[in-house]
C-alpha positions as CSV (number, residue, x, y, z in Angstrom):
1,M,-8.3,4.2,-4.2
2,K,-8.0,7.7,-3.1
3,K,-11.6,8.5,-4.1
4,I,-12.9,5.4,-2.2
5,S,-10.7,6.1,1.0
6,N,-12.2,9.6,1.0
7,L,-15.9,8.5,0.4
8,L,-15.4,5.8,3.2
9,K,-13.5,8.3,5.7
10,L,-10.4,5.9,5.5
11,S,-8.0,8.4,4.2
12,A,-4.9,9.5,6.2
13,D,-6.3,12.9,6.4
14,S,-9.8,12.0,7.8
15,I,-8.2,9.5,10.1
16,S,-5.5,11.9,11.9
17,Q,-8.5,14.2,12.2
18,K,-10.6,12.0,14.2
19,E,-10.0,11.8,18.0
20,L,-9.0,8.3,17.8
21,P,-6.4,6.6,20.1
22,Q,-2.6,7.0,18.7
23,E,-2.7,3.0,18.4
24,L,-5.7,2.8,16.7
25,Q,-4.7,5.5,14.2
26,K,-1.2,3.7,13.6
27,C,-3.1,0.5,12.7
28,A,-5.4,2.4,10.5
29,F,-2.5,3.9,8.5
30,G,-1.1,0.5,8.0
31,V,-4.2,-0.9,6.5
32,I,-4.3,2.0,4.1
33,S,-0.7,1.7,3.3
34,G,-1.1,-2.1,2.6
35,L,-4.1,-1.5,0.4
36,N,-2.1,1.3,-1.6
37,Q,0.7,-0.9,-1.9
38,S,-1.5,-3.7,-3.1
39,I,-3.4,-1.7,-5.7
40,N,-0.1,-0.4,-6.9
41,G,1.3,-3.8,-7.2
42,I,-1.7,-4.9,-9.5
43,I,-1.4,-1.9,-11.5
44,E,2.3,-2.5,-12.3
45,L,1.6,-6.2,-13.2
46,R,-1.2,-5.1,-15.5
47,N,1.1,-2.5,-17.1
48,K,4.1,-4.7,-17.7
49,F,2.5,-7.9,-18.3
50,G,-1.1,-7.4,-19.1
51,S,-2.7,-7.2,-22.7
52,G,-4.0,-3.6,-22.0
53,H,-2.6,-0.3,-23.4
54,G,-2.6,-1.4,-27.0
55,K,-0.3,-4.5,-26.5
56,S,-0.6,-7.4,-28.8
57,A,-0.5,-11.1,-27.6
58,K,2.4,-11.5,-30.1
59,K,4.6,-8.7,-28.4
60,Q,3.5,-9.9,-25.1
61,T,4.9,-13.5,-25.5
62,S,8.1,-11.9,-26.9
63,N,8.7,-10.0,-23.8
64,T,8.5,-13.0,-21.6
65,A,11.1,-15.0,-23.5
């Protein structure tokens, strides 16, 4: 997310460096924050309940019971 934000110039640093109205900066920060929270939530779900990181299907089902 950080690399993409920087590439698209949507990072907090790039927004605050632009001469944008305060209200527009506030909205942009809110969008960036929401995207970060969504991505972090997906990562948490994958780590806890996904089949990645060497988890087997058997181990995965035993964690949910």
